[in-house]
LOLODREN-963489 format. One record per residue (C-alpha): residue in three letters; x, y, z. Coordinates in Angstrom, 1 decimal. Layout:
N
ALA | X | Y | Z
...
! end
This chain:
286
MET | -20.5 | -4.9 | 2.8
GLY | -18.6 | -1.9 | 1.5
HIS | -15.0 | -1.1 | 2.0
GLU | -12.6 | 1.8 | 1.4
VAL | -9.0 | 1.6 | 0.3
GLN | -6.7 | 4.5 | 1.2
THR | -3.3 | 4.5 | -0.4
PHE | 0.0 | 5.8 | 0.9
PHE | 3.2 | 6.1 | -1.3
ASP | 6.8 | 6.3 | -0.2
PRO | 8.8 | 7.9 | -3.0
PRO | 12.3 | 6.9 | -1.8
THR | 11.5 | 3.2 | -2.0
GLY | 8.6 | 3.2 | -4.5
SER | 6.5 | 1.5 | -1.9
TRP | 2.7 | 1.5 | -1.5
SER | 1.0 | 0.9 | 1.9
TYR | -2.7 | 0.5 | 2.4
LEU | -5.4 | 1.3 | 5.0
VAL | -8.5 | -0.8 | 4.2
VAL | -11.6 | 0.2 | 6.1
ASP | -14.8 | -1.7 | 6.6
ALA | -17.4 | 1.1 | 6.0
GLY | -20.0 | -0.4 | 8.4
SER | -17.9 | -1.0 | 11.5
ARG | -15.0 | 1.4 | 10.8
GLN | -12.6 | -1.4 | 11.6
ALA | -9.5 | -1.2 | 9.5
VAL | -6.4 | -3.1 | 8.5
ILE | -3.0 | -1.7 | 7.6
ILE | -1.0 | -3.5 | 4.9
ASP | 2.8 | -3.2 | 4.4
PRO | 3.7 | 0.0 | 6.3
VAL | 7.0 | 1.6 | 5.6
LEU | 9.6 | 2.9 | 8.1
ASP | 11.7 | 5.8 | 6.8
PHE | 15.4 | 5.0 | 6.4
ASP | 18.3 | 7.2 | 5.4
ALA | 20.9 | 4.6 | 4.4
ALA | 23.8 | 7.1 | 4.3
ALA | 23.2 | 8.2 | 7.9
ALA | 21.7 | 4.8 | 9.1
ARG | 18.9 | 6.9 | 10.5
THR | 15.3 | 5.7 | 10.8
GLY | 12.2 | 7.9 | 10.7
ARG | 8.4 | 7.7 | 11.1
SER | 7.0 | 10.3 | 8.8
GLY | 5.4 | 7.7 | 6.5
ALA | 4.0 | 5.7 | 9.4
ASP | 2.7 | 8.8 | 11.0
ARG | 0.6 | 9.6 | 7.9
LEU | -1.1 | 6.3 | 8.4
LEU | -1.6 | 7.1 | 12.1
GLN | -3.0 | 10.5 | 11.2
ALA | -5.6 | 8.9 | 8.9
VAL | -6.6 | 6.3 | 11.5
ARG | -7.1 | 9.0 | 14.2
GLU | -8.8 | 11.5 | 11.9
HIS | -11.4 | 9.0 | 10.9
ASN | -11.7 | 7.4 | 14.4
LEU | -10.8 | 3.9 | 13.0
ASP | -10.3 | 0.7 | 15.0
VAL | -7.3 | -1.0 | 13.5
ALA | -7.9 | -4.7 | 13.8
TRP | -4.7 | -6.0 | 12.1
ILE | -1.4 | -5.0 | 10.7
LEU | -0.5 | -7.3 | 7.9
GLU | 2.7 | -8.0 | 6.0
THR | 2.6 | -9.6 | 2.6
HIS | 6.2 | -10.9 | 3.2
ALA | 9.6 | -10.0 | 4.7
HIS | 10.4 | -7.1 | 2.3
ALA | 13.9 | -6.6 | 0.9
ASP | 13.4 | -3.1 | -0.4
HIS | 12.1 | -1.2 | 2.6
LEU | 12.1 | -1.5 | 6.4
THR | 8.7 | -2.2 | 7.9
ALA | 7.0 | 0.3 | 10.4
ALA | 4.9 | -2.5 | 11.8
ALA | 6.5 | -2.6 | 15.2
TYR | 6.0 | 1.2 | 15.6
LEU | 2.4 | 1.1 | 14.5
LYS | 1.7 | -1.9 | 16.8
GLU | 3.1 | 0.1 | 19.7
GLN | 0.9 | 3.1 | 18.8
LEU | -2.3 | 1.2 | 18.0
GLY | -2.2 | -2.1 | 20.0
ALA | -3.2 | -4.0 | 16.8
PRO | -1.8 | -7.6 | 16.3
LEU | 0.8 | -8.2 | 13.6
ALA | 0.4 | -11.1 | 11.2
VAL | 2.6 | -12.5 | 8.4
GLY | 2.8 | -15.8 | 6.5
ALA | 4.0 | -18.9 | 8.3
GLY | 6.8 | -19.1 | 5.7
ILE | 8.6 | -16.4 | 7.7
CYS | 10.1 | -19.2 | 9.7
LYS | 12.1 | -20.4 | 6.7
VAL | 13.1 | -16.9 | 5.8
GLN | 14.3 | -16.3 | 9.4
GLN | 16.3 | -19.5 | 9.4
THR | 18.0 | -18.6 | 6.1
PHE | 18.9 | -15.1 | 7.1
ALA | 19.8 | -16.0 | 10.7
ARG | 22.6 | -18.0 | 9.1
ILE | 23.6 | -15.2 | 6.7
PHE | 23.8 | -12.6 | 9.4
ASN | 25.2 | -15.1 | 12.0
LEU | 22.5 | -14.1 | 14.5
GLY | 23.2 | -17.0 | 16.9
ASP | 21.1 | -19.3 | 19.0
GLY | 19.5 | -16.3 | 20.8
PHE | 17.5 | -15.3 | 17.7
PRO | 14.2 | -17.1 | 17.5
THR | 13.4 | -18.6 | 14.0
ASP | 9.9 | -19.8 | 14.9
GLY | 8.1 | -16.6 | 13.9
SER | 7.4 | -15.8 | 17.6
GLN | 8.2 | -12.1 | 16.9
PHE | 4.8 | -11.9 | 15.2
ASP | 1.4 | -12.2 | 16.8
ARG | 0.0 | -14.6 | 14.2
LEU | 1.4 | -16.8 | 11.5
LEU | -1.0 | -17.2 | 8.6
GLN | -1.5 | -20.2 | 6.4
ASP | -3.1 | -20.5 | 3.0
GLY | -6.9 | -20.5 | 3.4
ASP | -6.9 | -18.7 | 6.7
SER | -9.4 | -15.9 | 7.2
LEU | -9.4 | -12.9 | 9.5
PRO | -12.4 | -10.9 | 10.6
LEU | -12.6 | -7.2 | 9.6
GLY | -15.9 | -5.8 | 10.8
GLU | -18.6 | -7.1 | 8.5
LEU | -15.9 | -8.3 | 6.0
THR | -13.6 | -11.3 | 5.9
ILE | -9.9 | -11.1 | 4.9
ARG | -9.1 | -14.2 | 2.9
VAL | -5.4 | -15.3 | 3.0
LEU | -3.9 | -16.7 | -0.2
ALA | -0.4 | -18.1 | -0.2
THR | 1.4 | -16.7 | -3.3
PRO | 5.0 | -17.8 | -3.0
GLY | 7.7 | -17.5 | -5.7
HIS | 9.2 | -14.1 | -5.0
THR | 9.8 | -15.3 | -1.5
SER | 8.7 | -18.4 | 0.4
ASP | 6.6 | -16.4 | 2.8
SER | 4.7 | -14.3 | 0.2
LEU | 0.9 | -13.9 | 0.9
SER | -1.9 | -12.0 | -0.8
TYR | -4.9 | -10.7 | 1.0
LEU | -8.4 | -10.7 | -0.6
ILE | -10.8 | -8.2 | 0.9
GLY | -14.1 | -7.9 | -0.9
ASP | -13.3 | -7.2 | -4.6
ALA | -9.7 | -6.1 | -3.8
VAL | -6.6 | -8.3 | -3.6
PHE | -3.3 | -7.0 | -2.2
VAL | -0.5 | -8.9 | -3.8
GLY | 2.7 | -7.6 | -2.3
ASP | 5.6 | -8.1 | -4.7
THR | 4.1 | -11.0 | -6.6
LEU | 3.1 | -8.8 | -9.5
PHE | 3.8 | -5.2 | -10.4
MET | 1.7 | -2.9 | -12.7
PRO | 1.2 | -4.5 | -16.1
ASP | 3.8 | -2.4 | -17.8
VAL | 6.4 | -3.4 | -15.2
GLY | 5.8 | -7.1 | -14.9
SER | 6.5 | -9.6 | -12.1
ALA | 8.7 | -10.0 | -9.1
ARG | 12.2 | -11.3 | -9.2
CYS | 12.7 | -14.9 | -8.0
ASP | 16.4 | -15.1 | -7.2
PHE | 16.3 | -14.4 | -3.5
PRO | 16.7 | -17.3 | -1.1
GLY | 13.4 | -19.2 | -1.2
GLY | 12.4 | -17.7 | -4.5
ASP | 11.4 | -19.8 | -7.5
ALA | 10.1 | -18.7 | -10.9
ALA | 7.9 | -21.8 | -11.6
THR | 6.3 | -21.3 | -8.2
LEU | 5.6 | -17.7 | -8.9
TYR | 4.0 | -18.6 | -12.2
HIS | 1.5 | -20.9 | -10.4
SER | 0.8 | -18.2 | -7.8
VAL | 0.0 | -15.7 | -10.5
GLN | -2.4 | -18.1 | -12.2
ARG | -4.1 | -18.4 | -8.8
LEU | -4.5 | -14.7 | -8.6
TYR | -5.8 | -14.5 | -12.2
ALA | -8.5 | -17.1 | -11.3
LEU | -10.0 | -14.6 | -8.8
GLY | -11.9 | -13.1 | -11.8
ASP | -11.3 | -10.3 | -14.2
ALA | -13.1 | -7.6 | -12.2
THR | -11.0 | -8.1 | -9.1
ARG | -9.0 | -5.0 | -8.3
MET | -5.3 | -5.6 | -7.7
PHE | -3.1 | -3.5 | -5.5
VAL | 0.7 | -3.8 | -5.7
CYS | 3.3 | -3.1 | -3.0
HIS | 5.8 | -1.3 | -5.3
ASP | 5.7 | 0.6 | -8.6
TYR | 8.8 | 1.5 | -10.6
PRO | 7.1 | 3.2 | -13.5
PRO | 8.6 | 3.7 | -16.9
ALA | 8.9 | 7.4 | -17.7
PRO | 6.9 | 9.5 | -18.0
ARG | 4.1 | 7.5 | -16.2
PRO | 3.5 | 8.6 | -12.6
PRO | 3.5 | 5.9 | -9.8
ARG | 0.3 | 3.9 | -9.6
CYS | -0.9 | 1.2 | -7.3
GLU | -4.2 | -0.2 | -8.6
THR | -4.9 | -2.4 | -11.6
THR | -7.3 | -5.3 | -12.3
VAL | -6.9 | -9.0 | -13.0
ALA | -8.3 | -8.3 | -16.5
ALA | -5.6 | -5.7 | -17.2
GLN | -2.9 | -8.0 | -15.9
ARG | -4.1 | -10.9 | -18.0
ALA | -4.3 | -8.7 | -21.1
GLY | -1.1 | -6.8 | -20.8
ASN | 1.4 | -7.8 | -18.1
VAL | 4.7 | -7.7 | -19.9
HIS | 5.9 | -10.9 | -18.2
LEU | 2.7 | -12.9 | -17.5
ARG | -0.1 | -12.0 | -19.8
ASP | -2.5 | -14.7 | -21.1
GLY | -0.7 | -17.0 | -23.5
VAL | 2.7 | -17.0 | -21.7
GLY | 3.4 | -20.6 | -20.7
LEU | 5.3 | -21.9 | -17.7
ASP | 8.6 | -22.6 | -19.6
ALA | 8.6 | -19.3 | -21.4
PHE | 8.0 | -17.4 | -18.2
VAL | 10.7 | -19.3 | -16.2
ALA | 13.2 | -18.6 | -19.0
LEU | 12.3 | -14.9 | -19.1
ARG | 12.4 | -14.5 | -15.4
THR | 15.6 | -16.4 | -14.9
ALA | 17.4 | -14.4 | -17.6
ARG | 16.1 | -11.1 | -16.3
ASP | 17.1 | -12.0 | -12.7
ALA | 20.7 | -12.7 | -13.8
THR | 21.0 | -9.0 | -14.8
LEU | 19.7 | -7.5 | -11.6
GLY | 21.8 | -6.2 | -8.7
MET | 20.8 | -6.5 | -5.1
PRO | 18.2 | -4.1 | -3.9
ARG | 19.7 | -1.0 | -2.3
LEU | 18.2 | -1.7 | 1.1
ILE | 18.2 | -5.5 | 1.3
LEU | 20.7 | -5.8 | 4.1
PRO | 19.1 | -3.3 | 6.5
SER | 15.6 | -4.3 | 5.5
ILE | 15.8 | -8.0 | 6.0
GLN | 17.5 | -7.7 | 9.4
VAL | 14.7 | -5.5 | 10.7
ASN | 11.8 | -7.2 | 8.9
ILE | 12.5 | -10.7 | 10.2
ARG | 12.3 | -9.1 | 13.6
ALA | 8.8 | -7.9 | 12.9
GLY | 10.1 | -4.3 | 12.6
GLN | 12.1 | -4.2 | 15.8
LEU | 15.6 | -2.9 | 15.5
PRO | 18.4 | -5.3 | 16.7
PRO | 18.9 | -5.2 | 20.5
PRO | 21.1 | -2.3 | 21.6
GLN | 24.6 | -3.1 | 22.7
ASP | 26.1 | -2.0 | 26.0
ASN | 26.4 | 1.6 | 24.7
GLY | 22.7 | 1.8 | 24.0
VAL | 23.1 | 1.8 | 20.2
SER | 21.6 | -0.7 | 17.8
TYR | 23.8 | -2.0 | 15.0
LEU | 23.1 | -3.6 | 11.7
LYS | 25.5 | -6.1 | 10.1
LEU | 27.0 | -6.1 | 6.6
PRO | 28.0 | -9.7 | 5.6
LEU | 30.8 | -9.3 | 3.1
ASP | 30.9 | -11.3 | -0.1
VAL | 27.8 | -13.3 | 0.8
LEU | 24.9 | -12.0 | -1.4
! end
């Protein structure tokens, strides 16, 4: 039961997206697609998503699922556009409902904005499985960075979203609404229990110079060398480290536009009477 992992990098946001293909059936899944966004002009684009589409069409793939690891705060998702183009269902963790409730208040979205996850086709729970040709996608809840964070285990590969970065970068921040450093610690231990040979694919890479961006590591490499969560780092030490580090971090550059789009499953806010969609900037809130 072989599978292929094709990787797609978005330099402006340091984001990795994935196309995972079951070699036997040629069914595929797209994980964490990115919508282009020029923040200065507030203009969206589809060049990154179109590279995924090109790969799907060139190889005559049947996309069975579009999967989000969580509601990202550092890029806008292209999931709605890809769903429109491919007809594939979109899935996210059931924790999205809590994220929607939190940010519906922050953005004052009103009673007309559903906070039940109904913008998505399927809400996933820990332990769920999804078919992918001859393979099975195993769903692992890995909260801590956010309350809705999931990881997806496909064969010998696990796609961890922002739970962990490359070993020389460390772990995800835990100071967003719904984040918790102790919860992240336990989620990472769960990933480490998958076995040293498990390949691990991250959603972002912010490499120290002069290393180029990378997306793949292993559980063994993380356990041996992750600068925040290698073997031997206990819960209390990690929570202290993560809490101190988070206190020094500013908000991600695209958090306000990203969250407003991503809790809508990639749809832009409804156009106003002039036909234009608008994003909100809540002042002095975050």
